[in-house]
N, C-alpha and C positions, 0 to 999 in steps of 0.2 A: 467098610464105610460106603463104598460105592454101591453095594447091594441093598442097603437100607433105604436110601433116598428114594428110589423108584417105588418101593413097596409102600412107603408112607404116602407118597403122592397118590398112588392108586387107591389106597384105602380112603384117603380124604376125598378123592373125587367121587368114589362110590357113595359115600355118606352124603355128600352134597347133592348128588343126583336124586337120592331117595328123599331127602328133605324137600327138594324142589318138586318131586312127584306128589308129596303130601300137600303142598300149598294149593294146587288147583282144586283139590278135593275140598278144601276149607274156604273157598272163595264165595261162590254164588250158586244158587239153584233157583229154578223158576217154579212157581205154583200159580195156576190160574192166570197165566200171562204176566205175573209179577215176579221179579227176582228176589231171592232171599240171600242175604250176606252171611256166610259161615266163617268169614275171616276173623270175627270177633273172638272165636275160641283161642286164637294165637296170642292175644294181648295179655299183658301181665295183670291188669285190673279187670278181668272178665267177670261180668255180673250175670248170673243165670236168669234172674227175674227180668232184668231189663231186656235181655235178648229175647225171652219168650214173649214179653209184651209187645216188642217191636215186630216180631214175626206174626203174632196174632192180629196186630193192627193192620197189617197188609191184607189179611183175609177179610177183616171188617170193612175195609175200604172197597174191596171187590164186591162184597155183598150189597153194599149201598147202591152201587151202580145198577143192580139188577132188580131191586125192589120195585122200581117204577113199573116194571112189566108183569108183576105178579099180583095176585089178589090182595087188595088193600086191607082185607079183613084180618090177615094173619102175617103181618110183617115181622113180628118178634120171633115166631117159630122158624120162619125161613132163615133169619139171621143166625139163630143158634145152630140150625142144621148146617149152614155153610161153615161156621167156625169149627164144628165138630169134624166135618170132612177134612178141613184144612189141617187140623191138629193131627188127625190120623195119618195123613200123608207126610206131615213133617216128622212125626215119630219114626215112621218107616225109613225116611231118608237118613235120619240120625243113626238108626241102627245099622243101616248099610254102610254109612260112612265110618262108623266105629269099627265094624268088621274089617273094612279095607285097611284102615290105619293099623289095626292090630297085626294083620298079616304082613304088612310092609315092615313094621318094627321088628317082628320076629325074624324076618329074613336078614335085616341089617345086623341084629345082634349075633346071628349065626355066622355071618361073614367076618365080623370083627373077631369073634372067638377063634376062628380058624387061623387068622393071620397074626395073632398075638405072639406065639412062640418064635416065629421068624423075626419079629421086631425086637424081642428081648435079646436074641442072639446077636443081632447087628449092633445093638447098643453096647454089649459087652466087648465086642471087637474094637469099637471106637474108643472105649475107655482104656484099653490096653495100649493102643497106638499113642494116645495122648501122654500116657505115663512114660513111654520110651522117649518121646520127643523132649520131655522135660528133663530127663536125666542127661540127654545129649547136650542140651543147651548149658546145663550146669558144668559139664566137663570142659566145654570150649571156654567158658568164662574163667574157670580156674587156670587154664593154660595161658590165656592172655595176661592175666595178672602176673604170672611168673615171668613171662617175656619182658613186660614193662619194667619190672624191678631189676632185671639183669641189664637191660639197655641203659637205664639211668646210671648205674654204677660204672658202666663202661665209658659213658660220655663224661662223667665227672673226672675220670682218670685221664682222658684225652685233654680236657681243659687244663688240668693241672700241668701236664707235660708241655702243652703249648705255651702256657704262661711262663714256665721256667725257661723255655727256649727264647721267647720274646725278650725277656729281661736280660738274658745272657747276651743276646745280640745287641740290645741297646747299650749295655755296659761296654761291650767291645767297641761300638761306634763312638761312644763318648770318649773312651780312652784314645781311640785313633784320632779323633778330631782334636783333642787336646794336644796330642803329639804333633799334628799337622800345624796347628797355630804357632807352635814354638819356632818353626822355621819357615813360616808363610812369607815374611818379608824377603828373605834371602831367595826363596824359590821363585817369587814373583819377579825379582830383579833379574834372575837368570833367564826367565821366560821372555821378559821384555827385551833383553839383550839379543836373544835368538829371533826376535820379531815373530814369534808364534802367538799371534794375538788371540786366536781361537782357544788355544790351550790356556792362555792367561785368563780369558773370560770364564772358562769352565772352572779353573782353580778358584777364582774369586766367587763364582756362584756357589761352589761347595763351601767356601769359607763363610759366606753369608748364611747358608743353611745351618752351619754348625755354631754360628754366633749365639744362637738361642740358648745353648747350654751354659753360657756364661751370664745369663740374666740373673739379677739379684746378687751379683758378686762384684767385688771391687775392680775386677779386671774388665768388666763389660764395656765401659765407656772408652777405655784405652784401646781395646781391640776394635771397637766400632769405628773409632776415629782412624785407626790404621787402615781398615777396610775401605773407608770413604776416600782416603788419600790414594790408595792403590787404584780404585775405580776412576778417580779423576785423572790419574796419571795415564791410565789406559785410554780414556776418552781423548785426552790431549794428544796422545801419540797417534791415534788412528784418525782424528778429525780431519787433518789435511788430505789424507787419502780418501776419506769419505766424501769430502766436498768435491774432489776431482772426479770421483766415480759418479756422483750425482750430476755434475755438469756434463759428463760424457754419456749419461744414461746407460752406464755399465750395469746390467741387470745382475750378473753373477757376483760382482764385487759388492753391490748394494745388498744383495741377499746375505752375503757373508757378514757384512758390517751390521745388518739388522739383527742377525742372530747374536753377534757379540753384544750389542746394546741390549738386546732382550735378556741375555744371560746375566748381565750386571744390573738389570732392573732399570734401564734408562731408555725405554722405548720412546718416551715423550721427547727426550733430547734428540733422538734420531729423527723424529717427525719434524722437530724444529729446524734441524739442518736441511731436511727435505723442503719444507715450506720456504725457507730462506733462499734456497737456490732457484726455486720456481717463480717466486714472486718478484725477484729483483728487477727484471726488465719491465714488468708491469708497473711497479711502484715508481720507477724512474720515468716511464712514459706519463704517468699521472702527475708526477711532481713538477716536471718541466714543461707541461703543456702550455701553449700560448693561446689564451682565450680572449675574445673580443668583448664578451658580454659578462665578464666576472671582474669585479674590482680588483686592483693589484694586491690589496690586503689579503685576499684569499685565492690569488691566482696560482700560488704554489711555486714561485720562482726560488732559485737557490738562495737568494738573500733572505727569504722569509722562512726557510725550512731549516730546522736543526736536526743534527744526526746524519749519519751516512746514508746514502741512497742504497736501497735494497737491504738494509740491515734492520734488525729488530733488537732495540736496546733491552727490552724486557727478557728476551730469550738469548741474548748474547750470541747471535748467529753470525759467524764470519763469512758472509756471502759476498762482500764486495769491499774494495779498499775504501778507507775513510780519509785519505790524505787530501789536502787542499788541491793538489794537482788533479787528482781524479775527479773531484767535484767540478772544477772548471772545465775539464774535458767533457763530462756528461752534460753540463749546461750548454756548452758550445754545440754539442751534437744535436740537442733537442731544439735549440734556438734557430737552427737552419730551416725548420718547418714553418709553413705559413700560418698566421693566426686564423682561428676559426671560432665559430660559435660553440658554446658548451655542449649543446645537444649533438652537434656533428662530431665533436671530439668523444662524447660519451658513447656514441654508436661505434666509433672506431675502437675505443677501449674495450667495449663488451665483445666485439668481434675478435679482437686479439686474445682476450681472456677466454673466450669459448674455445678458440683453437688450442690454447694451452691445456685447458681442462679436458678437452676431447682427447688429446694425446695422452694425458696423464691417466685417463680412465682405463686405457689399455695397459700402460706401462706399470702403474703402481699396483695393479693386480698381481704382478709377478713378484712383488716385494712385500707388500702389506697384506695381511690376511683378510681385511675388510676394506674392499675397494671404495664403496660408496661413503662410508664413514670418513675415510681418509680424504676423499675428494671434497666432501662438505666442510671438513675442517680446514682444508686448503683455501676454500672460498672465504670462509670466515676470517682466516689469518690474513689473506690478501686485503680484504676490505678494512680490517682493523689497522693495517699498516699504512693505509693511504693518508698522506699528509699534503694538503689539508683533506679532511674527511669529505665524504660525499655530502653529508649534512651541511658542512661549511660551504661547499660549492653551491648547493641549492640556496643557502641564505644569501650568498653573493649574487646569485641570479635574481632573487627577489629585490635586492637593493638596486640592481641595475635597471630592471624593467618597471619597478614600482607597481602601479595599478595594473599594468599590462603583463604581469609576470605569469598569470595563470596558464596561458597556452604553452609557455616554455616549460613550466613545471609538468604539465600533462605530457608534453613531448618526451621529457626525460623519464616520466613514469612509464609511458608506452614502450620506450626502448628498454627499460629495466624489466618490464613484464615480458617482453619478447625474449630477453636473455634468460629469464627464469623459466619460461616455457621450454626453451631449448634444453636447459639443464635438466629439467624434469624428464624429458625424453631420453637424455643420456643416462641419467641415474636409474630410471625405472623401466624404460623401454629403449635400449640402445639402438641407434639408427645411424645411417650414413650422414656425413656432414653435407649440408645443402651447398649447392654451387655458389650461392650468394655470399657465403662467409668462408669458404675453403680457401686456403692460401698455403704458402710454404714458409717454414721457419728454419732458422739455423739450428741444426742438430749437433750431435757430438762431433768434435774436431772441426767445426765450422762448415760442415757439409750441409747442403740443402736436403731436407727430408720433407716430403709432402705429408699432409695430414692423412693418417690411416683411417680407413672406413671401419666402423664398428659393426661388423656383420655377424660376428659370433661371440661377442663379449657377453658375459653373464654376470649377474650380481653375485658378489662374494660376501661372506659373512652372514650375520643374522638379518632378518627382514627389518626394514626401517619402520619406525613407529611415528605416531602423530607428533611426538616431542621432537624427533629428528627434523621433521618438516618445518616446524616453527623455528628451530635453531638455525638451520641453513638459510631460511628465508628472511630472518630478521635483519641480517647485515645488508641485504639488498633493498628491502622494502620498508624497513622501519624508518629510515630518514624521511619518507614521504608521509608518515602518519600525521605529522603536524599539519601538513597542507590538506590532507584528507579531512581532518577534524575541523579545520577552519575553512573548508571549501566555500561555504556560503559567503563569508566575508570577502574572499578573493574574487568570487564570481560576481558579487554585488559591485565591487569596485571596478572590475573589468567591464561589466555591462554599462555602468554609469559613464565611464570615460568613452566607450564606444558610442553611446547615444549622443553625448555632447558633441563629439567630433563629427558624427554623421549629420546632425542638424546644423551645426555651425558651418561645415563645409558646403552643404547645399545652399544655405542662406548666402554665403559669400559668392557662390557661382551664379545663383539665380537672382540674388537681391531680394528685396521685400516687395517687389512689384506683383509677384504671383505666389503668395504664401499658400494658397489652397493647392496649387500644383505641387509645391514642395511637400506638403503634408501627404498628398496622394502618392507621390513617387517613392518616398522613403518608407512607406508602411511595410512594403515587402522586405526591405532590409532589416527593419526592426524585428519582424517575426522570424527572419532567418537568424538573427542574434539569439532570440529566445530558444529556437530549436537547437542551435549550436550549444547553448548552455546545457540542454538536456543531454546531448551527446557527451559533453565534457563530464557531467555528473556520472553518467553510466560508465565512462572510461576510467575516471579517477577513483570513484567510490563504489562501482558496481551497483549503484542505486541505493546504497546504504545512507548516502547523504540526501535522501529524498525530501526529508523535512526541510532542510536548509534550501534545497532547490525550489520548493514551493514558495518559501518565504522570499527568496530572491526574485522569482518570477512575478510574484505579486508586487514586490517593490519596484521591479523594472517596469511593469505595465502601468502602475499608478504614476511612476515618474514620467514616463513618456506621455501619458495623458495630461499631466500637469504642463509639460512642455508644449503640447498641442493646444492646451487652453491658453497659454501665453501667446502662442502664435495666433490663436483665434481672436484674442483681445486686440492684438495689433492689426489683424485683418479687419476687424470691425471699425477701427479708426481709419484704416486706409479706404474702406468702403463708405466712409462718411457717417457711420453710425456713432453712437455715443461712446463706444469702447467699453461700456460697463454692462452689467447684467442686472440692472435695477428694474424699477417698475415700468410696465409698458407705456403708461401714460407720459413718462418722462423721456421717451425715446425720440430725440430730435437731433438734427445736425446743428451743432452749436454755431458754426460759422454762418450758416444760412439764416438762422433765426436772428443772430446778432445783426446781420446785415439788414434784414427786413425791419427789425425794431428800430434801428438807428437811421433808417431812411424814411423821413416823414412823407415823402412823395410816393412811396411805394406801398400800395394797398396790400393787405395781408394775403388776400386771395388772388392777387394778380400775379400769376406765375405761368411759365410755359409748361402746360400739362404734358405735351408730347416729350419734351426733354426729360421731365421728371420720370415718366414711365420708362423711357429708354434707359436711364441711369439705374433706376431701381431694378428693372428686370435683368440688367447685366449683373447686378449683385446677386440676383436670384440664380443665375447660372453658376456663380461661385458657390452659392449655398448648395446647389445640387451636387457639385463636385465634393463638397464636404460630406454630404449624406452618403455618397458613394464610398468615400473613405471610411465612414462609420460602418457601412455594411461590410466592407472588406475586413475591417478590424474585428467586428463581431464574429464573422465566419472563421477567420484565422485563429481567433482566440479559442473558439470551440474546438477547432482541430488540434491546437496545441494542448489543450486540456485532455483530450482523448488520447493523444500520443503519450503524454506524461503518465497517465493512468496505465496505459498499455505497457510501458517500459518498466514502471515501478512495481507493477504487480509481479514481475518476474523475480523480484527480490525474495518473494515467498519461497520459491524453489531453492534459491541459494541458502536461505536460512534453514530450510528443512533438509539440506544435503547431509548425508551421513559422513561427517568428517572424523568420526571416532573409529572408523574401520581400520584395523591394524594390518590387513592384508594388501592394502594399496590398490584394491580393485577399483577404487574411486577414479583412477586416472582415465579409465575407459568410460565409466558412467558419467563423469562430470562433463564430457564434451557435449552431451545433449542438453545440459543445463546452461553451462557458461557460453555456449555458442550464441545464445540470445543476446549476449553482451557485446558481440562483435560490432564494430562500427561499420558504417556504410562505405568507408573508404575502400577502394579497390586495391590499394597498395599493401594492405595488411590482412592477414588471416588470424589475427590475435584472438586467443580464447581465454587468456588469463591463467593463473596458476593457483594451485591449492594453497601454497604458502601465503600469497597475498590475500586470498579469500579468508583464511583462518585469522590473519591479523585484523582484517576488517570486521569479522564477526566478533572478535574480542574487544574491539574498540568501542568508545562511547557512542559512536554513530548507531550501533545496533542496540537501540534503546527501546524502552516500553512504548514511548510515543510513536516510534517508527512502526512497531508491531501493531499498534492500535490503528495507525493510519492505513497500513496495508490490509487490515481486516475489513475496513469500511470504505476502501478507496473506490470501489465500483459504484457505490451509491452516494458517495460524498462529493460535493462540489468543492474542489480543492483550490480553485482560483476565484472564489467569490469576491474578494476585495477588488480584483482586477475587473471582474464583470460589472461590479457596481460602478467602478470608475469609468468604464466604457459607456455604461448606460447614462451616467451623468454627462459625459462628453456628447453622446448622441442627442440628449435633450438640449444641450447648448448649441449644437449645430442646427437642430430643428428651430431653436429660438432665433438663430441667425437668419434662416430662411423666413421664418415668421416675421422678423423685424423688417426685412427688406420689403415684404408685402405690406406690412402695417405702417411703414414710415409715412406715406401720404396722409393716412388717417391721424397719426400722432401729430403731424404738422398742423392739421386743421383744428386739433383740440388744444393747441398750445395756449391760445388766448380765450378759451371758453369761459373760465370763471370770471373774467373781467369784462365780459360783454355788457354793453349798456342796456340790452334788451331785458335783462333780469331786474333792473331797477325801474323800468318805465311804468307809467300809470295808464289807465284806460282813458283814451281820448273822448272828450265830450262830443255829443251829437252836433255835427256841423249844419248850419242853416245857409242856404244859397241866397243870393241877392233877391231872388224872387220869393223868399220865405218858404222854400221847399226843403224839408229835412233830408239830408243825404244819409242813407243807411250805413251802419257799420258792418263791414264784411268779416267773414271768419278769418282767423289768423293763418298765415302761411309759414311753412318751415323755414328756418334760417338757412343761409347759404352754406354754412359749415356742414350741416347735417345732410344737405342735398349733395354736396361734393363727396361726403363720405358714402352716401348711398350709391352715387354713381360709380365710385371706385369699387364698392362691393359687388355691384351688378356686372362689372366688367371682369371680375375674377374668373367665372366659368369659361369665358372665351380665352383668357390668358392661360389658364391651366390646361385647356384642351391641347395646346401646342406640346405640353410636356406629359400628356396622359400616359404615354408608353414608357416613360422613364421609371424604372423600378426603384430608383433612389427615393422617390416620393412616398412609395408604399412601405419603405423600410421602417420598422418600429413605429408604425402609425398609431399604436396605442399610447405612446408617450408624447404626443403632440401637446403643445400648450393648451390648457383648458379642455383636454380630451376627456377628462373625468368629470366635467361639469354636468350636473344633472339638469336636463331640460324641463321646461314646464310641462306637467302632465296634462292629459286631455281633460281630466276632471277639473283641474284648477282653471284651465282656460274657459271651460263651460260655466263655472261659477263666476268668473270675471265677466262674461257676456251677460249673465242673468243680473249681476249687480249693476251693470251698465243700463240695462233696460228698466230696472226698478228704481233708479234714482229720480227723486222729485226735486227739481231745481226751482226755487222760488224767484231768485233774482234773474233779471234779464241777461246779465252778463254770463250767467251759468249756461245759457243756450250755446254761446260760443265755445264754452268749455266742453259741452257735450259733443259738439261736432269736431272738436280738435283732439278728443281722447283717442286712445289706442284703438285701432280698428282690427278686429280679429276675423280672419277669413273663416268661412264656414266649412270649407272642404276638409275632410278628415285626414287627407294625405299631408296636410301642412304639419301635423304633429308627428314627428319622426323620432324613432328611438336610435339616436346616434350611438348609444352605448352598445348596441348589438355588434358594432364593428369590433369592439374589444374581444368578442368571443371568437373571432376568426384569426387565422394565421396570416402573415404578410402575403404569402403566395396565393391565398384563397380570396383575397379582396380584389374586387373588380376595379377597373380604372375609374368608373363613375363613383364608386364608394370612396376611393382614395381622394378624388377631387372634392367630393362633398365633405370629407373629413377635414381637409385643409381649409376649405371655405368656412366650415362651421367653427374651426379653431380661430380663424381670423375674426369671424363675426362675434364670437363670445369674448375674444380679447377686446374688440371694439366696445362691446357692452360694458365690460369692466372698466375700460379707460374712461368712457363717458361718465359712468357713475362716479368714479374717483374725482373727476373734474367737477361734477355737479355737487358733490358733497363738500367742496371747498369754495363754493360761491359765497361771497361775503354776505349778500342779502338778496332775498328773492321776494319780489312783490307779488300781489295777486295776479296782476297781468303777466308778470314774468313767469309765474307758475303755469298759467294757461299756455304761454308760448313754449315753455319747456315740455308740457304735455303734447303740444303739437309736434315738436321735434321728435319726441320719443315715439309718438304714433307713426310718424313717417318712417322712423327706423324699424319699427315693428312690421310695417307693411313691406319694407325691403327684405327683412328676414323671412317673411312669409313667402315672398316671391322666390327666395332661395331655398325654400323647404327647410327652414331652420326655425325652431321654436324659441321663444324668448326665455331667458333664464328666470329663475325664481327671484333673484335680486331685482331684476328689472320690473317684474310684476309687482313686487312689494313697494318699490319706489313709486311706481305709477299710482298704486293704491293710496299711498300717503298724499301724493300731490293732488289727488281728486278729493280728498277729505277737506272740509272747511276747518277753521281754527278750533271751533268748539269740539268737533269730533276728535281732532288730534289731541286736544287737551284732555278729553275724557278717556281716550285710550291710554295716554301717558299716565294718567292718574290711577287708572284701574288695571295695572299691568298684571295683577295676579288673579283677576276675575274673568269669567267667560260669559257673563250675562249681559255685557254691554256690546252694542253693535260694533263689529269689526275688531273688537279687542282680541277675539280668539285667534286672529291671524298674526298677532304680534307677541305671542307668549315666548316663542323660541328666542334664544339669545341673539342669533344673527339677525332675525327679523326685527327684534327690538332695537338693535344698533342702527338699522336702516331708518326706523321710525324716529329715533332720537336725532340722527344726522339731518334728515329732511326737515324735521320740526325746527332744528337749529337754524338752518338757512332761511326758514320762513319766519324766524324771530320768535318762536314758541319754545320756551324753556321751563322746566320744572325746577323750582328752588328746592335744594336739599335742606330741609328743616330738621 
């Protein structure tokens, strides 16, 4: 076969080479500079006529290019001659090509003929080899079938023999066990008499194994009862020795007894004896503790506790005497200690418990196969045996402290968490006992044995799972679940009582003489309370109580703002203001007004201006302190909100922590996550435990609402109710400052509606004795408006003293009337044009024209106060701050004057002109202060300038725009001004 393959390859290659040599001959050829394609001969659908026509067309195209240079008389002859020559050449080439192909084909056939005998021979050899291989495979297959049949028979025989042997042995064992049961009781009695307890346990173990052969027989129950009695007898016999060995920490004896209990199937009873011996001193310590902050009903005294100290009635553990004498002795022993707070006692109890558990971690590994499981069961047994329970003690703590119980609960929680963290290190990463909790205990025989260091201890038994973590942690941390779930209620009560105490104590110390100082000083304490609540939330709930914390903080801040508002009302009364937050026009000192109204000899405007300003500006100082308090409150509130967000966002990491990992590698990984929960206290390095974290994650605190909050907490304003309350208080404080400045103005406006000037008539032209007419001069502004104008003009000078005080610039956007829209330049221009175009027929109207509002022509009079609202407080200059305050007072003055004008009982024509004169004076004062008049003032003046017919027509045509001036009073607000001014002028429309 190896000789055929190369020959075939050689022949194939030769044939391919020759075929390739034929291809170039059938490709192209050139004639008269043009190529002719001979490859068409190789195609399957070769057409002779088509190929000849194509070849001759090439010659025709060549002849056409030469005709131009030949005699034009014989073009046809030349073309035929050219085709004939081309055809002759083409025939010669075809003949040559045919000869060449024939020669090559002949050589190829000759080569193939020579190599054919060799190929035939190789094929015959290959056929013979394939036949031999087929026969060999058939032979092997038949041999394998024979082997398989023989093996199957041999295996069946072995199975049969093994089955016979097994059944014979089982029959022998059954017969032997039946024989043993006949003398089991007598044999056990002899073994007990010889005190060979190990042999007795082995005999009872064998009897228990053989008990199964009596199932479904009448003798089963009787023999089972006998076995149980013998096991009980063995346990009762060895139990005193077991208790003594456990108390003396005798490892070899305990190992022997553990094996005995294991063989009789009572390992759980052995564990109960072990738990009882270890928990006895701890239970007594807990039971007879003298506590100062737990009511006697749950203090755990001997009179309130049933059952023996250190015993477990459910497990019948004989760990301590139950006689009354022993009870009295224990009580007297523990009553010699000094009373202490529950948290102090709890720390001592956990220290003692940790010392015991740390010792047992090494000792029980020599007796029990699973050290950690045993240790966790011991912890659970100890806590379940505490009377009263930890939960009852915490309830007593709440009853004692009432609303102030939360710090004590958190202290107890921190102590419990510290114990849990230490236990996790012992259980999963054994370490040395720290110097802070190491001490000595009474060991075997009353000797002092120091706590051993766990330097080489290792975990025994199977790895702990997540279920183990929850089991051992429940007894320690579950009593706190109630307080974690209701954290918000406890926090709310605690903050409320703290707030009330803080404010009441400061008021008692400082009195009510300086309420603004009290409000300023306690603001720091209030925000320290809020920050402390955040720390308490992170400590007790790891932040899972975040929703409740936010609700509490909003409640706390709104409550303290309400308290501040109450103080502010009292402060207004102390400063001589009305104590209310009513309309500005009603702002007066009631005592001063009553005095002036009841004293007929005292003119209304006769007062000491210097004393008034001194008193008002002293109140202004108080207002500045209030604004500074507001600024501090707003800044601290923003800081608290940022801190709350920063701390709560860490709960995301705790929620995403892989708590389902069974290899407990979380202990190292969790440090990077839970370390963020450490308090700022320098006394503790507490990082929390996995057990407490798992309980919190499974509690109702880990809700959908919490996850939604954490998802959007970075962009969400979580303290919006508090911020709104603070903004309200800021406006009230600004109102206080505003009222102190506005008080003189309000005083002047008190008697405005009842002035006689509004009802007066035009005096007739006077004639002198010499019959000379005395002319009537233009009206002059009333004294009230001049006093108001003087007060407004002194404001820039007064504010200049406080220009550098940042309190004035704080929240400048929320000043009273800061959103008032000033009169636009177009409206003022229209007003001036209307003034120039008025045609007054009556002589009295000349006085009216001269007393109307004067509008200054300078463009800088019209200012856009609203641009201030586009700046931050820090970007506003002192001049802008001063102007904003003056503009606020000026607009308040306009509103107050208009309110008083609208309640004038009756306004005569002369009174209307006088009122226009007063308003014109006010407008000039505003122009001097670079303040534009308000829209309401302009509309009021517009109505006062109209005669009765014009007013009547505008009132009648309220929905039309083709009547003069009516288009200005279509708006509802403008229409209201029209109706009010018309009413005081005695013009009313009857509703028909």
